Backbone bond lengths (Angstrom), bond angles and torsions (degrees), N, CA, C in turn:
res aa  C-N    CA-C-N  psi(-1)  N-CA   C-N-CA  omega(-1)  CA-C   N-CA-C  phi
1 X - - - 1.464 - - 1.522 110.29 -
2 X 1.348 116.08 -40.66 1.453 119.96 179.88 1.520 111.01 -61.49
3 X 1.332 116.27 -39.97 1.465 120.76 179.49 1.516 110.17 -63.90
4 X 1.319 116.38 -42.06 1.458 120.21 -179.70 1.520 110.61 -62.63
5 X 1.337 117.04 -41.98 1.459 120.72 179.89 1.527 110.06 -64.95
6 X 1.318 116.51 -40.56 1.456 119.96 179.53 1.509 110.79 -63.04
7 X 1.347 116.96 -45.70 1.450 121.24 179.87 1.516 110.93 -61.23
8 X 1.315 116.41 -41.74 1.457 120.05 179.62 1.519 110.36 -62.92
9 X 1.338 116.59 -40.43 1.455 120.33 178.63 1.515 111.34 -64.20
10 X 1.335 116.06 -43.47 1.463 120.39 -179.94 1.517 110.72 -62.86
11 X 1.337 116.57 -44.33 1.453 120.53 179.72 1.527 110.36 -59.26
12 X 1.340 116.02 -43.50 1.458 119.71 -179.97 1.522 111.05 -64.65
13 X 1.333 115.86 -41.62 1.463 120.30 -178.09 1.513 111.94 -67.58
14 X 1.335 116.28 -39.65 1.453 120.62 -178.11 1.522 112.75 -81.75
15 X 1.323 116.29 -23.57 1.455 120.50 -173.89 1.510 113.71 -60.12
16 X 1.335 117.34 -28.48 1.456 120.83 -178.00 1.521 110.96 -62.01
17 X 1.330 116.94 -40.22 1.462 120.45 -175.46 1.519 113.45 -108.14
18 X 1.319 118.84 -10.74 1.466 120.80 -175.00 1.516 113.18 -118.42
19 X 1.315 117.58 17.49 1.455 121.07 179.09 1.523 108.85 -90.10
20 X 1.324 116.55 117.60 1.463 122.22 -177.43 1.519 109.18 -107.65
21 X 1.332 116.24 130.81 1.461 121.38 -179.53 1.523 110.12 -106.05
22 X 1.308 116.38 126.74 1.460 122.04 178.19 1.527 108.70 -69.02
23 X 1.341 118.48 123.49 1.459 120.32 -175.44 1.520 114.42 -71.33
24 X 1.313 117.47 -14.29 1.461 120.48 -179.55 1.516 111.57 -99.50
25 X 1.327 117.61 -43.45 1.469 120.31 -176.42 1.523 112.81 -96.26
26 X 1.334 117.46 -22.07 1.457 120.77 -177.55 1.515 114.00 82.71
27 X 1.333 118.17 -1.19 1.460 121.45 -179.86 1.523 110.26 -74.05
28 X 1.327 117.16 138.47 1.460 122.07 178.24 1.525 110.17 -107.42
29 X 1.326 116.14 147.55 1.459 120.74 179.51 1.526 109.66 -148.62
30 X 1.324 115.87 154.90 1.460 121.93 177.08 1.523 108.85 -85.04
31 X 1.342 116.29 121.68 1.460 121.77 179.59 1.526 107.54 -133.98
32 X 1.322 115.66 96.89 1.459 120.40 -174.99 1.521 112.84 -106.41
33 X 1.328 117.68 -7.39 1.459 120.72 -179.47 1.526 110.29 -75.80
34 X 1.313 116.39 162.41 1.457 122.60 -179.81 1.526 109.36 -84.70
35 X 1.331 116.56 116.26 1.457 120.62 -176.74 1.524 112.65 -62.50
36 X 1.326 116.72 -34.91 1.455 120.27 179.76 1.526 110.86 -64.88
37 X 1.326 116.82 -42.65 1.468 120.89 178.58 1.529 110.40 -65.41
38 X 1.332 116.42 -41.02 1.463 119.94 179.26 1.519 110.47 -62.67
39 X 1.344 116.29 -46.10 1.463 120.51 -178.70 1.522 111.66 -62.81
40 X 1.327 116.71 -38.81 1.468 120.55 179.20 1.526 110.90 -64.80
41 X 1.327 116.21 -45.38 1.468 120.05 178.91 1.522 110.77 -65.53
42 X 1.335 116.73 -39.95 1.458 120.58 -179.96 1.524 111.13 -65.49
43 X 1.334 116.84 -40.33 1.462 120.72 179.52 1.527 111.05 -62.99
44 X 1.323 116.33 -37.53 1.466 120.05 178.41 1.525 110.68 -66.09
45 X 1.333 116.85 -42.73 1.455 120.70 178.27 1.530 110.91 -65.25
46 X 1.312 116.20 -39.02 1.470 121.32 179.26 1.529 110.34 -63.05
47 X 1.328 116.24 -44.76 1.459 120.82 178.96 1.517 110.87 -60.82
48 X 1.333 116.07 -41.88 1.462 120.51 178.82 1.526 110.90 -63.35
49 X 1.333 116.03 -41.53 1.462 120.01 179.28 1.523 111.26 -62.85
50 X 1.324 117.05 -46.33 1.465 119.98 -179.76 1.525 111.55 -62.78
51 X 1.320 116.53 -38.69 1.465 119.89 -177.93 1.520 112.47 -69.00
52 X 1.326 116.55 -23.43 1.467 120.27 -179.01 1.529 112.37 -103.88
53 X 1.327 116.37 9.30 1.462 121.12 -179.04 1.524 110.16 -123.75
54 X 1.317 115.49 167.18 1.456 120.39 173.53 1.521 107.87 -93.52
55 X 1.322 116.11 105.08 1.458 121.27 -179.91 1.527 108.61 -85.91
56 X 1.318 116.12 125.80 1.465 121.94 -178.34 1.519 108.97 -87.72
57 X 1.327 116.37 129.07 1.461 120.91 179.83 1.526 110.42 -132.96
58 X 1.315 115.78 152.00 1.459 120.97 172.57 1.512 116.43 79.67
59 X 1.332 118.30 -4.42 1.458 120.33 179.29 1.526 109.98 -90.15
60 X 1.342 115.35 168.56 1.462 119.78 178.79 1.526 110.78 -60.61
61 X 1.330 116.34 -40.74 1.470 119.34 -179.67 1.524 111.63 -68.78
62 X 1.326 117.15 -41.01 1.465 120.42 179.08 1.524 110.50 -62.63
63 X 1.326 116.54 -42.43 1.460 120.54 177.90 1.523 111.34 -66.82
64 X 1.333 115.71 -35.74 1.470 119.92 178.66 1.535 110.26 -62.39
65 X 1.319 116.58 -43.03 1.467 120.42 179.45 1.526 110.57 -59.40
66 X 1.311 116.88 -45.48 1.459 120.26 -178.92 1.525 111.72 -68.32
67 X 1.333 117.16 -41.73 1.465 120.18 -177.25 1.533 111.68 -68.39
68 X 1.328 115.99 -45.59 1.463 119.42 178.60 1.532 109.66 -65.88
69 X 1.321 116.42 -40.84 1.460 120.00 178.48 1.517 112.13 -58.93
70 X 1.328 116.44 -43.67 1.464 119.97 179.18 1.526 111.32 -63.07
71 X 1.331 117.33 -41.27 1.463 119.83 -179.82 1.529 111.63 -66.61
72 X 1.323 116.38 -41.68 1.469 120.40 178.14 1.530 109.95 -63.61
73 X 1.333 116.06 -45.65 1.473 121.21 179.10 1.522 110.96 -59.98
74 X 1.319 116.61 -47.05 1.464 120.63 -177.88 1.523 111.59 -65.05
75 X 1.330 117.05 -36.95 1.465 120.47 178.10 1.523 110.57 -65.17
76 X 1.326 116.05 -40.52 1.461 120.05 178.98 1.528 110.52 -64.91
77 X 1.328 116.51 -44.23 1.459 119.88 178.77 1.522 111.21 -61.25
78 X 1.334 116.78 -42.73 1.460 120.61 -179.59 1.526 110.77 -61.76
79 X 1.329 116.49 -41.52 1.459 120.06 -179.49 1.527 111.04 -67.48
80 X 1.326 116.36 -45.97 1.459 119.73 -179.34 1.532 111.04 -63.74
81 X 1.331 117.63 -34.75 1.459 120.76 177.17 1.526 110.43 -68.34
82 X 1.318 115.95 -39.89 1.460 121.19 -179.52 1.527 111.93 -60.30
83 X 1.338 116.18 -36.63 1.464 119.70 -177.35 1.532 112.11 -96.75
84 X 1.331 116.76 7.01 1.452 120.54 177.63 1.511 115.18 75.84
85 X 1.328 116.73 25.61 1.469 120.04 -178.61 1.537 111.75 -115.71
86 X 1.349 117.24 20.72 1.460 118.95 -175.89 1.517 113.04 -61.04
87 X 1.335 117.38 -25.68 1.464 120.30 179.57 1.523 111.90 -63.51
88 X 1.339 116.89 -22.33 1.463 120.84 179.01 1.521 111.69 -66.68
89 X 1.333 116.60 -19.39 1.463 120.29 -177.87 1.523 112.54 -101.07
90 X 1.331 116.31 6.74 1.463 119.96 175.87 1.530 109.64 -63.53
91 X 1.302 115.67 134.76 1.467 119.31 178.10 1.513 114.36 96.96
92 X 1.341 117.61 -8.24 1.460 119.33 175.79 1.530 108.63 -74.30
93 X 1.314 115.49 134.92 1.459 122.27 178.39 1.523 107.03 -131.05
94 X 1.322 115.58 88.35 1.464 121.93 -167.10 1.523 113.01 -72.28
95 X 1.314 114.57 140.22 1.467 122.54 170.68 1.523 107.70 -141.57
96 X 1.330 116.11 140.66 1.457 121.78 179.98 1.519 108.81 -129.92
97 X 1.330 116.44 112.83 1.455 120.44 -176.49 1.523 111.79 -131.13
98 X 1.320 114.35 150.14 1.469 122.83 176.10 1.520 108.31 -107.24
99 X 1.332 116.41 127.80 1.463 122.49 -177.96 1.519 109.91 -112.65
100 X 1.320 115.59 135.45 1.462 121.02 177.94 1.519 109.49 -71.61
101 X 1.312 116.76 106.87 1.457 122.18 -178.10 1.518 107.71 -166.59
102 X 1.322 116.88 137.82 1.462 121.07 -175.11 1.526 114.25 -76.77
103 X 1.333 117.89 -7.90 1.458 120.49 -179.09 1.528 111.72 -63.08
104 X 1.323 115.67 144.62 1.458 121.34 173.57 1.521 107.56 -88.19
105 X 1.323 115.70 80.03 1.456 117.70 -173.18 1.515 112.02 -156.27
106 X 1.324 113.65 162.57 1.456 123.45 174.59 1.520 105.95 -157.77
107 X 1.335 117.71 159.07 1.450 120.24 178.33 1.517 110.76 -157.39
108 X 1.313 115.16 160.53 1.464 122.38 175.10 1.513 107.79 -133.73
109 X 1.315 116.63 119.19 1.455 120.97 177.84 1.520 110.34 -83.45
110 X 1.328 117.90 161.40 1.468 120.70 175.83 1.525 110.82 -52.23
111 X 1.310 116.10 140.61 1.456 120.31 -179.35 1.510 113.77 91.55
112 X 1.337 116.84 -1.97 1.461 119.94 172.93 1.515 116.53 92.96
113 X 1.323 118.17 26.99 1.464 121.93 179.32 1.528 109.14 -93.30
114 X 1.336 115.93 107.39 1.466 121.85 -172.15 1.520 111.29 -109.38
115 X 1.333 115.54 139.96 1.464 121.61 173.27 1.524 109.55 -137.71
116 X 1.314 115.55 133.40 1.464 122.82 170.80 1.519 106.97 -111.83
117 X 1.329 116.40 145.78 1.457 120.66 173.23 1.523 108.90 -98.76
118 X 1.327 115.80 146.72 1.465 119.59 -178.07 1.527 111.45 -61.02
119 X 1.335 117.13 -25.06 1.462 119.91 -178.56 1.514 114.25 -63.41
120 X 1.336 117.48 -25.16 1.461 119.56 -177.27 1.526 112.16 -89.45
121 X 1.316 117.55 -12.27 1.458 119.96 -174.54 1.536 113.88 -63.66
122 X 1.351 119.94 -40.10 1.470 118.46 176.61 1.527 112.75 -63.12
123 X 1.335 117.32 -29.14 1.461 120.34 177.98 1.529 109.66 -74.67
124 X 1.327 116.42 -36.82 1.468 119.83 176.88 1.531 111.06 -64.23
125 X 1.314 116.79 -42.64 1.462 124.95 176.65 1.526 113.82 75.10
126 X 1.340 117.80 -49.69 1.466 120.22 -173.16 1.526 109.98 -150.36
127 X 1.332 114.95 -171.77 1.465 119.59 -177.95 1.524 112.34 -59.71
128 X 1.329 117.25 -39.53 1.461 120.21 -179.92 1.522 111.05 -62.39
129 X 1.334 116.21 -43.01 1.459 119.72 179.33 1.516 111.85 -63.63
130 X 1.331 116.19 -41.97 1.464 120.09 176.76 1.526 109.89 -62.96
131 X 1.335 116.55 -38.20 1.467 120.45 -179.47 1.529 111.74 -65.34
132 X 1.332 117.03 -34.07 1.471 119.96 176.67 1.526 109.69 -60.45
133 X 1.336 115.31 -49.86 1.463 120.54 -178.47 1.524 110.55 -68.14
134 X 1.332 115.88 -44.82 1.466 120.42 -178.73 1.524 110.80 -60.61
135 X 1.330 116.46 -45.18 1.456 119.95 179.65 1.512 111.52 -60.88
136 X 1.331 116.62 -42.83 1.462 121.57 179.94 1.524 110.94 -63.06
137 X 1.330 116.67 -49.92 1.465 119.55 -175.34 1.522 111.93 -70.19
138 X 1.327 117.39 -41.65 1.460 120.64 177.73 1.528 110.27 -61.45
139 X 1.322 116.25 -34.20 1.463 120.12 -179.39 1.522 111.64 -64.72
140 X 1.327 118.02 -31.76 1.462 119.74 175.20 1.535 110.00 -58.08
141 X 1.340 116.09 -41.22 1.459 120.06 -180.00 1.526 111.07 -72.89
142 X 1.327 117.14 -46.70 1.459 121.06 -177.37 1.527 111.65 -62.75
143 X 1.330 116.29 -35.54 1.464 120.57 -179.19 1.521 112.89 -79.69
144 X 1.333 117.13 -5.28 1.460 120.15 179.22 1.520 113.51 71.66
145 X 1.329 116.84 30.54 1.459 119.29 -177.66 1.526 111.72 -64.34
146 X 1.340 116.94 -32.59 1.456 119.09 176.18 1.514 111.15 -64.49
147 X 1.336 116.65 -44.51 1.460 121.05 177.58 1.526 110.21 -61.91
148 X 1.315 116.15 -41.35 1.466 120.28 -179.61 1.519 111.29 -60.79
149 X 1.342 117.16 -45.92 1.458 119.81 -178.61 1.523 111.51 -70.10
150 X 1.330 117.03 -37.68 1.458 120.38 176.81 1.523 109.96 -65.79
151 X 1.336 116.62 -39.55 1.466 120.58 177.87 1.517 110.78 -62.40
152 X 1.323 116.23 -40.68 1.463 119.98 177.60 1.524 110.60 -61.68
153 X 1.332 116.09 -41.41 1.466 120.04 179.17 1.528 110.90 -66.93
154 X 1.327 116.59 -39.09 1.458 120.86 178.32 1.526 110.61 -62.33
155 X 1.314 116.73 -46.23 1.465 120.97 -179.90 1.524 111.48 -64.05
156 X 1.337 115.66 -41.01 1.459 119.59 -178.82 1.523 111.53 -66.26
157 X 1.342 116.13 -36.04 1.461 119.54 -174.73 1.525 113.34 -88.02
158 X 1.342 117.10 -36.71 1.464 119.59 -171.88 1.522 113.94 -115.56
159 X 1.319 117.57 -14.22 1.456 121.83 173.25 1.512 114.49 45.94
160 X 1.335 116.90 -123.91 1.448 123.33 -173.11 1.515 114.60 -61.47
161 X 1.337 119.01 -22.64 1.458 120.16 -179.03 1.517 111.91 -65.07
162 X 1.341 117.09 -19.14 1.458 120.11 179.61 1.521 112.06 -68.60
163 X 1.329 116.44 -19.49 1.463 119.12 178.67 1.524 110.98 -63.43
164 X 1.330 115.97 -20.13 1.453 119.50 177.03 1.511 112.16 -74.16
165 X 1.337 116.64 -18.85 1.453 121.58 173.04 1.513 115.49 86.51
166 X 1.343 118.85 2.41 1.459 120.02 -178.32 1.518 111.01 -130.59
167 X 1.336 113.85 151.71 1.460 121.61 173.46 1.516 107.26 -137.79
168 X 1.313 116.68 144.06 1.457 119.75 177.43 1.520 109.38 -73.33
169 X 1.336 115.86 163.25 1.464 120.05 178.40 1.523 111.34 -59.58
170 X 1.319 116.23 -39.66 1.463 119.48 -178.83 1.530 111.02 -68.34
171 X 1.347 116.43 -36.52 1.462 119.72 177.14 1.527 110.33 -64.82
172 X 1.325 115.56 -45.51 1.467 119.78 179.91 1.535 110.59 -61.56
173 X 1.340 116.50 -45.01 1.464 120.65 -179.96 1.523 110.53 -60.81
174 X 1.338 116.28 -39.25 1.456 119.98 179.89 1.514 112.46 -64.64
175 X 1.340 116.46 -39.87 1.465 120.31 178.77 1.521 110.33 -67.20
176 X 1.336 117.69 -44.83 1.463 121.25 -178.92 1.526 110.70 -61.23
177 X 1.328 115.88 -42.86 1.459 119.80 -178.48 1.527 111.67 -69.76
178 X 1.327 116.84 -25.51 1.461 119.56 176.81 1.532 110.50 -69.93
179 X 1.333 115.06 -38.46 1.460 119.50 -179.29 1.529 111.49 -80.96
180 X 1.330 115.88 -38.10 1.468 121.79 176.17 1.532 107.63 -117.83
181 X 1.335 117.81 80.90 1.465 120.36 -174.47 1.526 112.76 -58.00
182 X 1.322 116.00 133.30 1.454 121.22 177.10 1.524 109.41 -60.46
183 X 1.336 116.08 131.99 1.457 120.77 -179.75 1.512 113.35 89.62
184 X 1.326 117.43 -12.37 1.461 120.12 177.10 1.522 108.74 -82.38
185 X 1.327 116.16 172.25 1.454 120.61 178.28 1.524 108.17 -66.11
186 X 1.311 117.09 110.66 1.459 120.02 -174.95 1.521 109.94 -60.30
187 X 1.326 115.45 142.14 1.456 119.90 177.92 1.507 114.14 87.90
188 X 1.339 117.12 -16.67 1.460 118.93 -176.30 1.518 110.75 -87.26
189 X 1.306 115.11 60.60 1.456 121.38 178.29 1.520 109.71 -66.77
190 X 1.314 115.35 137.12 1.469 119.52 -177.51 1.517 109.75 -79.16
191 X 1.308 115.91 82.56 1.447 119.93 178.38 1.522 110.06 -71.44
192 X 1.326 115.08 155.56 1.452 120.38 176.95 1.515 110.97 -84.51
193 X 1.344 115.59 171.38 1.462 120.03 -178.29 1.522 111.95 -61.47
194 X 1.347 117.27 -38.55 1.458 119.60 179.44 1.523 110.93 -62.78
195 X 1.334 116.14 -38.96 1.458 119.92 179.79 1.524 111.54 -70.65
196 X 1.327 116.95 -39.62 1.462 120.00 177.50 1.533 110.65 -64.27
197 X 1.323 116.04 -42.35 1.466 119.72 178.88 1.527 110.70 -65.81
198 X 1.338 115.96 -37.97 1.461 119.17 178.07 1.523 110.96 -65.50
199 X 1.330 117.27 -39.41 1.460 120.78 178.11 1.523 110.58 -64.67
200 X 1.334 117.66 -35.24 1.466 120.74 174.97 1.521 110.45 -61.62
201 X 1.337 115.82 -50.53 1.464 120.56 -177.04 1.526 111.53 -64.65
202 X 1.317 116.04 -49.33 1.460 120.65 -178.50 1.525 111.25 -64.95
203 X 1.329 115.62 -42.04 1.459 120.10 179.92 1.510 112.45 -63.33
204 X 1.326 116.59 -37.27 1.465 121.12 178.50 1.526 110.39 -61.62
205 X 1.335 116.49 -43.98 1.460 120.65 -178.80 1.534 110.90 -67.95
206 X 1.339 117.01 -41.41 1.463 119.86 -176.97 1.522 111.32 -69.53
207 X 1.337 117.74 -39.84 1.468 118.16 178.39 1.526 110.28 -63.42
208 X 1.334 116.17 -34.81 1.462 120.22 177.97 1.527 110.51 -68.34
209 X 1.339 116.77 -41.27 1.463 120.62 176.77 1.526 111.17 -59.32
210 X 1.334 115.94 -31.60 1.462 121.32 -178.98 1.523 112.48 -82.82
211 X 1.329 116.97 -1.57 1.457 120.72 176.90 1.508 115.31 92.55
212 X 1.327 117.68 12.89 1.466 121.23 175.89 1.528 109.08 -95.78
213 X 1.314 115.94 144.56 1.465 121.17 -174.70 1.529 110.13 -71.60
214 X 1.332 118.71 111.90 1.461 120.23 -178.07 1.518 113.44 -67.08
215 X 1.319 117.29 -19.94 1.465 120.32 -179.88 1.517 111.97 -64.58
216 X 1.336 116.91 -20.91 1.467 120.20 179.75 1.524 112.15 -75.08
217 X 1.335 117.51 -10.18 1.465 120.10 179.88 1.524 111.20 -63.77
218 X 1.329 116.54 -37.92 1.465 119.90 -178.70 1.525 110.32 -62.89
219 X 1.321 117.02 -47.91 1.472 119.75 -178.55 1.522 111.13 -67.08
220 X 1.348 116.92 -33.19 1.463 118.06 177.31 1.517 110.79 -61.82
221 X 1.358 117.46 -50.17 1.461 119.39 -176.79 1.519 111.45 -66.94
222 X 1.319 117.06 -27.14 1.464 119.59 174.01 1.522 110.27 -68.05
223 X 1.335 117.17 -40.65 1.467 120.28 176.28 1.525 110.61 -65.86
224 X 1.312 115.63 -39.11 1.471 120.06 179.88 1.523 110.23 -62.65
225 X 1.313 116.60 -43.42 1.462 120.68 178.83 1.520 110.96 -64.11
226 X 1.339 116.73 -40.75 1.461 120.69 179.31 1.518 111.89 -65.53
227 X 1.332 116.65 -25.57 1.465 120.99 -179.16 1.518 112.75 -87.47
228 X 1.331 117.00 -9.81 1.457 120.75 -178.03 1.522 110.20 -72.55
229 X 1.315 115.08 151.68 1.459 120.63 178.68 1.513 109.47 -121.28
230 X 1.304 116.06 157.67 1.457 120.24 178.14 1.514 111.84 85.10
231 X 1.320 115.79 178.41 1.459 122.06 -178.96 1.518 110.01 -90.12
232 X 1.308 116.09 126.53 1.454 120.72 179.77 1.525 110.60 -74.76
233 X 1.327 115.50 138.38 1.455 120.02 175.89 1.529 109.86 -71.57
234 X 1.334 116.95 152.84 1.464 119.17 170.75 1.523 109.37 -57.07
235 X 1.329 117.15 151.62 1.459 120.08 -174.76 1.518 112.21 -58.32
236 X 1.325 118.19 -36.87 1.460 118.58 -176.29 1.522 111.98 -70.18
237 X 1.350 118.06 -11.33 1.456 121.56 176.32 1.524 112.01 -102.23
238 X 1.315 116.34 -0.99 1.459 121.18 -174.03 1.515 110.68 -115.50
239 X 1.340 115.97 152.38 1.462 119.51 175.51 1.514 111.42 -83.49
240 X 1.330 117.42 -10.43 1.456 120.44 -179.92 1.528 110.09 -104.89
241 X 1.336 116.27 148.92 1.473 118.66 175.28 1.524 110.37 -62.62
242 X 1.315 116.80 152.33 1.455 119.34 174.15 1.520 108.36 -65.36
243 X 1.345 118.33 153.42 1.466 120.14 -179.54 1.525 113.38 -54.00
244 X 1.335 117.27 -42.22 1.468 120.12 -178.52 1.525 110.80 -65.16
245 X 1.334 116.67 -43.98 1.458 119.78 -179.67 1.521 111.81 -68.73
246 X 1.316 116.40 -36.76 1.469 119.61 178.81 1.530 110.12 -62.06
247 X 1.316 117.39 -46.15 1.460 120.49 -178.68 1.527 110.87 -67.64
248 X 1.338 116.66 -38.74 1.467 119.94 177.91 1.527 110.11 -62.03
249 X 1.326 117.11 -41.83 1.464 121.05 179.45 1.528 111.08 -66.82
250 X 1.325 116.72 -41.26 1.467 120.28 178.28 1.526 110.68 -61.02
251 X 1.320 116.14 -43.56 1.464 119.73 179.28 1.525 111.17 -64.52
252 X 1.336 116.65 -34.99 1.463 120.31 178.40 1.531 110.85 -68.12
253 X 1.334 116.47 -33.04 1.465 121.13 -179.49 1.528 112.57 -86.53
254 X 1.337 117.32 -7.09 1.457 121.45 -171.89 1.528 114.73 -64.18
255 X 1.339 120.62 -41.73 1.477 119.33 -178.48 1.525 113.15 -55.62
256 X 1.326 117.12 -43.35 1.462 120.84 178.34 1.522 110.36 -64.59
257 X 1.333 116.18 -42.86 1.463 120.06 -179.59 1.525 111.11 -63.54
258 X 1.310 117.06 -38.02 1.467 120.23 179.99 1.526 111.72 -66.80
259 X 1.310 116.94 -29.42 1.464 119.89 174.71 1.524 110.26 -64.70
260 X 1.326 116.26 -44.14 1.464 120.09 176.91 1.529 110.67 -64.33
261 X 1.314 116.00 -40.72 1.470 120.90 -179.70 1.521 110.80 -62.33
262 X 1.304 116.75 -43.59 1.467 121.26 178.64 1.523 110.11 -64.65
263 X 1.335 117.43 -41.62 1.472 121.39 179.03 1.514 111.29 -63.73
264 X 1.339 117.07 -27.75 1.464 121.86 179.65 1.529 111.68 -85.29
265 X 1.345 116.70 1.80 1.464 120.23 178.80 1.504 114.69 99.85
266 X 1.342 117.85 6.00 1.449 120.59 179.74 1.516 112.16 -74.71
267 X 1.320 115.14 153.09 1.463 120.99 -179.58 1.524 109.97 -98.62
268 X 1.309 115.87 129.45 1.472 120.88 -179.84 1.522 110.45 -91.41
């Protein structure tokens, strides 16, 4: 109980200066970790992953990943500049790579390090499908979900000592490794349902800003669900929204996304 009270006090004390509001979704979160340190650690893990994987280059799919990634990135930068928040994207060093792997997966690490696996490409089907996934994964980075989860781990482990404002290198390394376990699938941070839902909403808007049809997001997630194997956990046991709730939320967010799509030259 004492630990819980201490953590609550620390959160309240830090919340005044470390509360970050997502400019697209309006959701606020506590992010007290150093973004530069996170990006540096993430870049090192990304480099290690690429060096131990078969990176696909020069193919239509590999080029698609890079082209869609650039459009999504540029749309995000344009939006953040428009609202005067471009400084939030300082330090991002984007990379978009395709890895030979049968998994139906993709991820974006803090700082803009993106990887798609070849296994998800048939489900994506085309540029719009890739944009759905790219928008979702990039949104995890843009929303600072890595910082949020690391901050949660820092508060849980060190509590009131964070009020001093410093952590040793070994403490920082321990927190990072707890969130991104060494030897685990890099980038597969266990986001919570709120973060996954936020990435859906934010990703939908960004793909639309980039000129991709947001209406294709529904059919993509339906294909993704059809490609899944095994028994799905109930939503309250899962970090991801249930398929029905995800589609309902996407449809609720669609009118706003279609406005962005139309502004980008899309046809309704």
